[in-house]
Structures are given as C-alpha cells and as structure tokens.
VEXZABA-579010 format. One record per residue (C-alpha): residue number from 0; y, x, z. Coordinates in nm, 4 decimals, padded with zeros to 6 digits. Each point is the difference from the previous one (the first is absolute). Layout:
# VEXZABA-579010
<i->NUM | c2->Y | c1->X | c3->Z>
...
//
This chain:
# VEXZABA-579010
<i->0 | c2->01.2129 | c1->00.6655 | c3->00.6946>
<i->1 | c2->00.1319 | c1->-00.3353 | c3->-00.1255>
<i->2 | c2->00.1257 | c1->-00.0394 | c3->-00.3582>
<i->3 | c2->00.1997 | c1->-00.3213 | c3->-00.0299>
<i->4 | c2->-00.0663 | c1->-00.2223 | c3->-00.3032>
<i->5 | c2->00.1823 | c1->00.1148 | c3->-00.3130>
<i->6 | c2->-00.0310 | c1->-00.0219 | c3->-00.3772>
<i->7 | c2->-00.1947 | c1->00.3127 | c3->-00.0846>
<i->8 | c2->00.0260 | c1->-00.0479 | c3->-00.3814>
<i->9 | c2->-00.3702 | c1->00.0890 | c3->-00.0434>
<i->10 | c2->00.0517 | c1->00.3420 | c3->00.1560>
<i->11 | c2->-00.2306 | c1->00.1140 | c3->00.2834>
<i->12 | c2->00.1002 | c1->-00.1093 | c3->00.3480>
<i->13 | c2->-00.2283 | c1->00.2722 | c3->00.1371>
<i->14 | c2->-00.0271 | c1->00.2791 | c3->-00.2539>
<i->15 | c2->-00.2398 | c1->00.2940 | c3->-00.0083>
<i->16 | c2->00.0386 | c1->00.2568 | c3->00.2768>
<i->17 | c2->00.2067 | c1->-00.2345 | c3->00.2131>
<i->18 | c2->00.1361 | c1->00.1720 | c3->00.3098>
<i->19 | c2->-00.1253 | c1->-00.2723 | c3->00.2377>
<i->20 | c2->-00.3301 | c1->-00.1111 | c3->-00.1572>
<i->21 | c2->-00.0979 | c1->00.2711 | c3->-00.2512>
<i->22 | c2->-00.3503 | c1->-00.1445 | c3->-00.0381>
<i->23 | c2->00.1353 | c1->-00.3336 | c3->-00.1348>
<i->24 | c2->00.1622 | c1->-00.1297 | c3->-00.3179>
<i->25 | c2->00.1527 | c1->-00.3465 | c3->-00.0471>
<i->26 | c2->00.1823 | c1->-00.1762 | c3->-00.2795>
<i->27 | c2->00.0928 | c1->-00.3619 | c3->-00.0717>
<i->28 | c2->00.0124 | c1->-00.0826 | c3->-00.3704>
<i->29 | c2->00.1778 | c1->-00.3145 | c3->-00.1189>
<i->30 | c2->-00.0427 | c1->-00.1102 | c3->-00.3617>
<i->31 | c2->00.0604 | c1->-00.3018 | c3->-00.2229>
<i->32 | c2->-00.2416 | c1->-00.1353 | c3->-00.2586>
<i->33 | c2->-00.0832 | c1->00.2632 | c3->-00.2617>
<i->34 | c2->00.1731 | c1->00.2860 | c3->00.1808>
<i->35 | c2->-00.1959 | c1->00.3172 | c3->00.0672>
<i->36 | c2->00.0170 | c1->00.2691 | c3->00.2651>
<i->37 | c2->-00.1672 | c1->00.3391 | c3->-00.0306>
<i->38 | c2->-00.0672 | c1->00.2522 | c3->00.2721>
<i->39 | c2->-00.1932 | c1->00.3135 | c3->00.0868>
<i->40 | c2->-00.0226 | c1->00.1425 | c3->00.3532>
<i->41 | c2->-00.1297 | c1->00.3583 | c3->00.0126>
<i->42 | c2->-00.2023 | c1->00.0786 | c3->00.3114>
<i->43 | c2->-00.0364 | c1->-00.3628 | c3->00.1115>
<i->44 | c2->-00.2596 | c1->-00.2686 | c3->-00.0670>
<i->45 | c2->00.1558 | c1->-00.3472 | c3->-00.0210>
<i->46 | c2->-00.0860 | c1->-00.3683 | c3->00.0141>
<i->47 | c2->00.1828 | c1->-00.2751 | c3->-00.1919>
<i->48 | c2->00.0227 | c1->-00.3362 | c3->00.1805>
<i->49 | c2->00.2104 | c1->-00.2873 | c3->-00.1371>
<i->50 | c2->00.1773 | c1->-00.1719 | c3->00.2874>
<i->51 | c2->00.0824 | c1->-00.2810 | c3->-00.2430>
<i->52 | c2->-00.0549 | c1->-00.0504 | c3->-00.3698>
<i->53 | c2->-00.2584 | c1->00.1288 | c3->-00.2479>
<i->54 | c2->-00.0134 | c1->00.3371 | c3->-00.1747>
<i->55 | c2->-00.2136 | c1->00.1953 | c3->-00.2442>
<i->56 | c2->-00.0708 | c1->00.3574 | c3->00.1081>
<i->57 | c2->-00.0939 | c1->00.2934 | c3->-00.2214>
<i->58 | c2->-00.1286 | c1->00.3163 | c3->00.1705>
<i->59 | c2->-00.0418 | c1->00.2811 | c3->-00.2535>
<i->60 | c2->-00.1364 | c1->-00.2506 | c3->-00.2560>
<i->61 | c2->-00.2129 | c1->-00.1993 | c3->00.2463>
<i->62 | c2->00.1382 | c1->-00.3558 | c3->00.0031>
<i->63 | c2->-00.0055 | c1->-00.2553 | c3->00.2796>
<i->64 | c2->00.1395 | c1->-00.3349 | c3->-00.1107>
<i->65 | c2->00.1441 | c1->-00.2968 | c3->00.1863>
<i->66 | c2->00.0321 | c1->00.1710 | c3->00.3372>
<i->67 | c2->00.1576 | c1->-00.2236 | c3->00.2642>
<i->68 | c2->-00.0061 | c1->-00.3765 | c3->00.0459>
<i->69 | c2->00.2693 | c1->-00.0706 | c3->00.2583>
<i->70 | c2->00.3129 | c1->-00.1856 | c3->-00.1065>
<i->71 | c2->00.2244 | c1->-00.1048 | c3->00.2882>
<i->72 | c2->-00.0541 | c1->00.2752 | c3->00.2580>
<i->73 | c2->-00.2659 | c1->00.2171 | c3->00.1651>
<i->74 | c2->-00.1453 | c1->-00.3035 | c3->00.1780>
<i->75 | c2->-00.0719 | c1->-00.1660 | c3->-00.3363>
<i->76 | c2->-00.3579 | c1->00.1185 | c3->-00.0608>
<i->77 | c2->-00.2080 | c1->00.3144 | c3->00.0362>
<i->78 | c2->00.1092 | c1->00.3552 | c3->-00.0914>
<i->79 | c2->-00.1357 | c1->00.2083 | c3->-00.2861>
<i->80 | c2->00.0351 | c1->00.3687 | c3->-00.0755>
<i->81 | c2->-00.0702 | c1->00.2926 | c3->-00.2320>
<i->82 | c2->-00.0882 | c1->00.3465 | c3->00.1278>
<i->83 | c2->00.1755 | c1->00.2780 | c3->-00.1941>
<i->84 | c2->-00.1308 | c1->00.3592 | c3->00.0125>
<i->85 | c2->00.2204 | c1->00.2931 | c3->00.0985>
<i->86 | c2->00.2670 | c1->00.0767 | c3->-00.2586>
<i->87 | c2->-00.1171 | c1->-00.2579 | c3->-00.2545>
<i->88 | c2->00.2455 | c1->-00.1490 | c3->-00.2521>
<i->89 | c2->00.0403 | c1->-00.3702 | c3->00.0659>
<i->90 | c2->00.1637 | c1->-00.2904 | c3->-00.1807>
<i->91 | c2->00.0688 | c1->-00.3354 | c3->00.1697>
<i->92 | c2->00.0954 | c1->-00.2938 | c3->-00.2252>
<i->93 | c2->00.1221 | c1->-00.3299 | c3->00.1433>
<i->94 | c2->-00.1981 | c1->-00.3035 | c3->-00.1278>
<i->95 | c2->00.1700 | c1->-00.2670 | c3->00.2145>
<i->96 | c2->00.3647 | c1->-00.1088 | c3->00.0151>
<i->97 | c2->00.0604 | c1->00.2693 | c3->00.2604>
<i->98 | c2->-00.1982 | c1->00.2370 | c3->00.2169>
<i->99 | c2->00.0596 | c1->00.1958 | c3->00.3160>
<i->100 | c2->-00.2687 | c1->00.2662 | c3->00.0140>
<i->101 | c2->-00.0762 | c1->00.2452 | c3->00.2805>
<i->102 | c2->-00.1123 | c1->00.3537 | c3->-00.0823>
<i->103 | c2->-00.1618 | c1->00.1696 | c3->00.3005>
<i->104 | c2->-00.1038 | c1->00.3642 | c3->00.0092>
<i->105 | c2->-00.1572 | c1->00.2765 | c3->00.2044>
<i->106 | c2->-00.0055 | c1->00.3744 | c3->-00.0530>
<i->107 | c2->-00.3301 | c1->00.1240 | c3->-00.1418>
<i->108 | c2->-00.1270 | c1->00.2922 | c3->-00.2078>
<i->109 | c2->-00.2935 | c1->-00.1358 | c3->-00.2012>
<i->110 | c2->-00.0068 | c1->-00.2285 | c3->-00.3037>
<i->111 | c2->-00.2308 | c1->-00.3024 | c3->00.0325>
<i->112 | c2->-00.0603 | c1->-00.2999 | c3->-00.2267>
<i->113 | c2->00.2277 | c1->-00.3058 | c3->-00.0284>
<i->114 | c2->-00.1326 | c1->-00.3423 | c3->00.0957>
<i->115 | c2->00.1305 | c1->-00.3481 | c3->00.0756>
<i->116 | c2->-00.0321 | c1->-00.2129 | c3->00.3107>
<i->117 | c2->00.0005 | c1->-00.3742 | c3->-00.0626>
<i->118 | c2->00.0482 | c1->-00.2819 | c3->00.2497>
<i->119 | c2->-00.3754 | c1->-00.0433 | c3->00.0491>
<i->120 | c2->-00.0252 | c1->00.3701 | c3->00.0955>
<i->121 | c2->00.2498 | c1->-00.0171 | c3->00.2876>
<i->122 | c2->-00.1454 | c1->00.0876 | c3->00.3399>
<i->123 | c2->00.1562 | c1->-00.2303 | c3->00.2576>
<i->124 | c2->-00.0109 | c1->00.0120 | c3->00.3794>
<i->125 | c2->00.1656 | c1->-00.2361 | c3->00.2459>
<i->126 | c2->00.0344 | c1->00.0806 | c3->00.3667>
<i->127 | c2->00.1974 | c1->-00.0703 | c3->00.3167>
<i->128 | c2->00.0905 | c1->-00.3382 | c3->00.1411>
<i->129 | c2->00.2944 | c1->-00.2278 | c3->00.0612>
<i->130 | c2->-00.0547 | c1->00.0461 | c3->00.3741>
<i->131 | c2->00.0417 | c1->00.3785 | c3->-00.0206>
<i->132 | c2->00.2911 | c1->-00.0321 | c3->-00.2493>
<i->133 | c2->-00.1880 | c1->00.2373 | c3->-00.2347>
<i->134 | c2->-00.1474 | c1->-00.2335 | c3->-00.2620>
<i->135 | c2->00.0083 | c1->00.1587 | c3->-00.3454>
<i->136 | c2->-00.1838 | c1->00.0426 | c3->-00.3294>
<i->137 | c2->-00.0493 | c1->00.3211 | c3->-00.1976>
<i->138 | c2->-00.0842 | c1->00.0056 | c3->-00.3704>
<i->139 | c2->-00.1319 | c1->00.3428 | c3->-00.0969>
<i->140 | c2->00.0686 | c1->00.0864 | c3->-00.3629>
<i->141 | c2->-00.1175 | c1->00.3605 | c3->00.0229>
<i->142 | c2->-00.2141 | c1->-00.0233 | c3->00.3114>
<i->143 | c2->-00.3335 | c1->00.1373 | c3->00.1166>
<i->144 | c2->-00.1987 | c1->-00.1448 | c3->-00.2924>
<i->145 | c2->00.1769 | c1->00.2463 | c3->-00.2332>
<i->146 | c2->-00.0407 | c1->00.2990 | c3->00.2272>
<i->147 | c2->-00.1837 | c1->00.2093 | c3->-00.2620>
<i->148 | c2->00.2348 | c1->-00.0961 | c3->-00.2865>
<i->149 | c2->00.3332 | c1->00.0914 | c3->00.1645>
<i->150 | c2->00.1269 | c1->00.3278 | c3->00.1453>
<i->151 | c2->00.2384 | c1->-00.0527 | c3->00.2954>
<i->152 | c2->00.1671 | c1->-00.3361 | c3->-00.0689>
<i->153 | c2->-00.0426 | c1->-00.3216 | c3->00.2006>
<i->154 | c2->00.1889 | c1->-00.3111 | c3->-00.1169>
<i->155 | c2->00.0059 | c1->-00.3355 | c3->00.1803>
<i->156 | c2->00.2035 | c1->-00.3163 | c3->00.0457>
<i->157 | c2->00.0498 | c1->-00.1233 | c3->00.3560>
<i->158 | c2->00.0986 | c1->-00.3537 | c3->00.0962>
<i->159 | c2->00.0847 | c1->-00.1558 | c3->00.3330>
<i->160 | c2->-00.2025 | c1->-00.3178 | c3->00.0482>
<i->161 | c2->00.2308 | c1->-00.2759 | c3->00.1179>
<i->162 | c2->00.3630 | c1->00.0532 | c3->00.0919>
<i->163 | c2->00.1163 | c1->00.2739 | c3->00.2339>
<i->164 | c2->-00.2082 | c1->00.2607 | c3->00.1782>
<i->165 | c2->-00.0897 | c1->00.3685 | c3->-00.0063>
<i->166 | c2->-00.1751 | c1->00.2281 | c3->-00.2458>
<i->167 | c2->-00.1256 | c1->00.3547 | c3->00.0396>
<i->168 | c2->-00.0773 | c1->-00.0612 | c3->00.3654>
<i->169 | c2->-00.1378 | c1->00.1545 | c3->00.2184>
<i->170 | c2->00.2469 | c1->00.2717 | c3->-00.0914>
<i->171 | c2->-00.1638 | c1->00.2869 | c3->-00.1864>
<i->172 | c2->00.0840 | c1->00.3137 | c3->-00.1928>
<i->173 | c2->-00.1597 | c1->00.2197 | c3->-00.2671>
<i->174 | c2->00.2224 | c1->00.3051 | c3->-00.0361>
<i->175 | c2->-00.2276 | c1->00.2899 | c3->00.0964>
<i->176 | c2->-00.3278 | c1->00.1274 | c3->-00.1437>
<i->177 | c2->-00.2205 | c1->00.0418 | c3->00.3066>
<i->178 | c2->-00.3341 | c1->-00.1542 | c3->-00.0806>
<i->179 | c2->-00.1774 | c1->-00.1909 | c3->00.1340>
<i->180 | c2->00.2970 | c1->-00.1412 | c3->00.1948>
<i->181 | c2->00.2597 | c1->-00.0389 | c3->-00.2770>
<i->182 | c2->00.0923 | c1->00.0729 | c3->-00.3611>
<i->183 | c2->00.3350 | c1->00.0794 | c3->-00.1632>
<i->184 | c2->00.0963 | c1->-00.2894 | c3->-00.2261>
<i->185 | c2->00.3579 | c1->-00.0563 | c3->-00.1151>
<i->186 | c2->00.0774 | c1->-00.3711 | c3->-00.0302>
<i->187 | c2->00.2544 | c1->-00.2066 | c3->-00.1915>
<i->188 | c2->00.0650 | c1->-00.3745 | c3->00.0291>
<i->189 | c2->00.1954 | c1->-00.2501 | c3->-00.2055>
<i->190 | c2->00.0707 | c1->-00.3259 | c3->00.1823>
<i->191 | c2->00.0410 | c1->-00.3603 | c3->-00.1145>
<i->192 | c2->00.0720 | c1->-00.3138 | c3->00.2023>
<i->193 | c2->-00.0591 | c1->-00.3721 | c3->-00.0518>
<i->194 | c2->00.2555 | c1->-00.1568 | c3->-00.0110>
<i->195 | c2->00.1684 | c1->00.3105 | c3->-00.1374>
<i->196 | c2->00.2950 | c1->-00.0171 | c3->00.2394>
<i->197 | c2->-00.2409 | c1->00.0860 | c3->00.2811>
<i->198 | c2->-00.0165 | c1->00.3430 | c3->00.1565>
<i->199 | c2->-00.1875 | c1->00.2118 | c3->00.2494>
<i->200 | c2->-00.0124 | c1->00.3183 | c3->00.2021>
<i->201 | c2->-00.1694 | c1->00.3328 | c3->-00.0683>
<i->202 | c2->-00.0507 | c1->00.2141 | c3->00.3077>
<i->203 | c2->-00.0598 | c1->00.3745 | c3->-00.0143>
<i->204 | c2->-00.0789 | c1->00.1677 | c3->00.3314>
<i->205 | c2->-00.0319 | c1->00.3753 | c3->-00.0437>
<i->206 | c2->-00.1548 | c1->00.0718 | c3->00.3376>
<i->207 | c2->-00.1932 | c1->-00.2125 | c3->00.2472>
<i->208 | c2->00.2130 | c1->-00.0939 | c3->00.3014>
<i->209 | c2->00.3341 | c1->00.0820 | c3->-00.1625>
<i->210 | c2->00.2476 | c1->-00.2271 | c3->-00.1827>
<i->211 | c2->-00.0355 | c1->-00.0152 | c3->-00.3760>
<i->212 | c2->00.1875 | c1->-00.1436 | c3->-00.2962>
<i->213 | c2->00.0179 | c1->-00.3557 | c3->-00.1321>
<i->214 | c2->00.1005 | c1->-00.1153 | c3->-00.3495>
<i->215 | c2->00.1136 | c1->-00.3468 | c3->-00.1056>
<i->216 | c2->-00.2116 | c1->-00.0683 | c3->-00.3100>
<i->217 | c2->00.1012 | c1->-00.2503 | c3->-00.2685>
<i->218 | c2->-00.1614 | c1->-00.1455 | c3->-00.3114>
<i->219 | c2->-00.0466 | c1->00.3070 | c3->-00.2225>
<i->220 | c2->00.0335 | c1->00.2633 | c3->00.2745>
<i->221 | c2->-00.1995 | c1->00.3205 | c3->-00.0415>
<i->222 | c2->-00.1174 | c1->00.1921 | c3->00.3062>
<i->223 | c2->-00.1421 | c1->00.3538 | c3->-00.0003>
<i->224 | c2->-00.2234 | c1->00.1051 | c3->00.2882>
<i->225 | c2->-00.0315 | c1->00.3756 | c3->00.0428>
<i->226 | c2->-00.1065 | c1->00.0163 | c3->00.3634>
<i->227 | c2->-00.0122 | c1->-00.2123 | c3->00.3131>
<i->228 | c2->-00.1323 | c1->-00.3369 | c3->00.1158>
<i->229 | c2->00.1189 | c1->-00.2798 | c3->-00.2285>
<i->230 | c2->-00.0608 | c1->-00.3700 | c3->00.0751>
<i->231 | c2->00.2168 | c1->-00.2632 | c3->-00.1704>
<i->232 | c2->00.0873 | c1->-00.3638 | c3->00.0614>
<i->233 | c2->00.1360 | c1->-00.3029 | c3->-00.1850>
<i->234 | c2->00.2424 | c1->-00.2566 | c3->00.1415>
<i->235 | c2->-00.1405 | c1->-00.3361 | c3->00.1108>
<i->236 | c2->00.0073 | c1->-00.2554 | c3->-00.2811>
<i->237 | c2->-00.0604 | c1->00.2539 | c3->-00.2795>
<i->238 | c2->-00.2974 | c1->00.1571 | c3->-00.1740>
<i->239 | c2->-00.0095 | c1->00.3725 | c3->-00.0741>
<i->240 | c2->-00.1702 | c1->00.2030 | c3->-00.2727>
<i->241 | c2->-00.0038 | c1->00.3715 | c3->-00.0537>
<i->242 | c2->-00.1353 | c1->00.2082 | c3->-00.2843>
<i->243 | c2->-00.1657 | c1->00.3034 | c3->00.1546>
<i->244 | c2->-00.0479 | c1->00.3483 | c3->-00.1446>
<i->245 | c2->-00.2008 | c1->00.2621 | c3->00.1882>
<i->246 | c2->-00.0492 | c1->00.3556 | c3->-00.1243>
<i->247 | c2->-00.2333 | c1->00.2343 | c3->00.1840>
<i->248 | c2->00.0578 | c1->00.3730 | c3->00.0384>
<i->249 | c2->-00.3626 | c1->00.1160 | c3->00.0135>
<i->250 | c2->-00.2088 | c1->-00.3136 | c3->-00.0491>
<i->251 | c2->00.0293 | c1->-00.3597 | c3->-00.1148>
<i->252 | c2->-00.1551 | c1->-00.1679 | c3->00.3052>
<i->253 | c2->00.2614 | c1->-00.0936 | c3->00.2596>
<i->254 | c2->-00.0613 | c1->00.0732 | c3->00.3674>
<i->255 | c2->00.2599 | c1->-00.1679 | c3->00.2167>
<i->256 | c2->00.0871 | c1->00.1279 | c3->00.3461>
<i->257 | c2->00.0925 | c1->-00.2901 | c3->00.2270>
<i->258 | c2->00.2792 | c1->00.0473 | c3->00.2495>
<i->259 | c2->-00.1628 | c1->00.0582 | c3->00.3402>
<i->260 | c2->00.2428 | c1->-00.2369 | c3->00.1717>
<i->261 | c2->-00.1256 | c1->-00.2939 | c3->-00.2084>
<i->262 | c2->-00.3442 | c1->00.1097 | c3->-00.1231>
<i->263 | c2->-00.1873 | c1->-00.2297 | c3->00.2417>
<i->264 | c2->00.1245 | c1->-00.2997 | c3->-00.1996>
<i->265 | c2->-00.2374 | c1->00.0946 | c3->-00.2822>
<i->266 | c2->-00.2580 | c1->-00.1841 | c3->00.2106>
<i->267 | c2->00.2129 | c1->-00.3175 | c3->00.0201>
<i->268 | c2->00.0898 | c1->-00.0554 | c3->-00.3675>
<i->269 | c2->-00.2711 | c1->-00.1839 | c3->-00.1977>
<i->270 | c2->-00.1295 | c1->00.1821 | c3->-00.3072>
<i->271 | c2->00.2177 | c1->00.3094 | c3->00.0344>
<i->272 | c2->-00.2949 | c1->00.2395 | c3->-00.0068>
<i->273 | c2->-00.1035 | c1->-00.1386 | c3->-00.3382>
<i->274 | c2->00.3576 | c1->00.0544 | c3->-00.1197>
<i->275 | c2->-00.0073 | c1->00.3636 | c3->00.1151>
<i->276 | c2->-00.3299 | c1->00.0598 | c3->-00.1815>
<i->277 | c2->00.1385 | c1->-00.1290 | c3->-00.3315>
<i->278 | c2->00.2415 | c1->00.2937 | c3->-00.0209>
<i->279 | c2->-00.2794 | c1->00.2594 | c3->00.0199>
//
C-alpha cells in the first residue's frame, strides 16, 4: 500500500493494529525550537530517529540529550536513535530551529531497558555495484549488534549509491513464518529523494510469475509491505533514501525468501550475502 505524502500533524501515519501492517508503527513528528511532543504506545516498542534537527528525549525519567546532528536533510551526516521500551511515556523536546523526527515501532509484549544509539554505534554495510545497478548503503540503527536489547524491531536507513538504480533486488519477501526458509516481518518505508523533486517506483508482486502492483513514490511517500516480493527503483539522475521499519511476528531476526525467478542473481551482486547477514 502506498500512502502519498501529506501533513500528518504529528499523528501516526501507521497506528497500532493497522489493518495492513499490524506489526508496525510509524509517526513523523515536526517541532520548532522549544516545542515538546509526548507519546505512549501500548503494546509496541519504538525507536526515535531525528531525520533532521536535534532533540532531547526523556523516557520515563531517563534522559538522552542532543540526539541528532543532521541539519539540511538525511544525507547530512549519520543517524542517531533512542530505543523506547513497550508502553513507556516519552517526551521529545526540539533543541534546534526545527526537527523532523521519525518514530518507528514494532509490536512486542515485554518491557526492556531504554538506550541510545549514537553515530559511532551505527552498523553500516555497503553492497552491490554500478554495473549491476544495485549499489547501495545501509545504516543499521537497531541492527544485529542490539539483538539482545530489542524485542522484534529492526530499524535502518537505506541509501542508493550514485544516481539511479535498484534496491531490494533480487526480489524477496518475508510474509510467512516457515523457518528456516522465511520469517513473517511487516515492513514500512518512508522515502526521500535528492534533489527532492525526484521520484521512484515501488513494485509489489504478490505471486511469482504473475503481474503485480507498482506505486509511483515521491519525496515523503510511505509504503507498507504486508506480503509479496518488493523491489524498488529510483529514476536516473536522483538519489534515493528510505527509512525502514521491520517488525517480526515470532522473532527479531529476518529471514528473507528470494523470488525463485531471480534468486540466482544473489551470486552476481557483490557483498549481498553480507547485507543479508546483517538483518539476522
């Protein structure tokens, strides 16, 4: 499902118990200097990631100050985040002129401890190549290194390297719990483009060998992936970024099932096996 860009007025774009991706939660919070936003999400653990600007975060009295260092856009420096336990009361206060802050969530039933992730803690992997039109970089905010500190939530930022090309290829899905072949993980994206008048394409093929759907994605588009194979592409001459939320049904580690038609290309894309391992 594609949700076109709109002014959400700090209200969840993907709320709890969503009909398409019930394992996910997503909000975009926009504040000016000194303004505060408070939230509490029962039944979901969350992660606060400033897209731009700097915020102070209070999680049930535990304070994390000066979170976020990017000014212009998501390409302007490294991400930072704060993990928020299930149902915790949170306050976000803007310390910069403005902030646009992502709040990502996944359904979970245990309360863990809050912690922050600073730029030096980001786990980065780069894979693909210009020749295979798959060159991209992934910055894991809540990745494998926090496996024992987080319940079901995976949070990453994905960037195309260079202008144009494909991401999420070879086509894969993760909509069914059938270990060891595949896990059920709902997924939500929020896209950005540089320059911001760029755009791209999100494919969603429900069944191998049959026609699927395609969505024209713009700067600020949100896409929810409930089931099916889902590669995406950016127009030549533009760079693409997408904030990625994954919520697992029965486990945190993601096991992707690659579309049989294209699975052989795993062997042709440099570094892709390292990329796959970083989600487990």
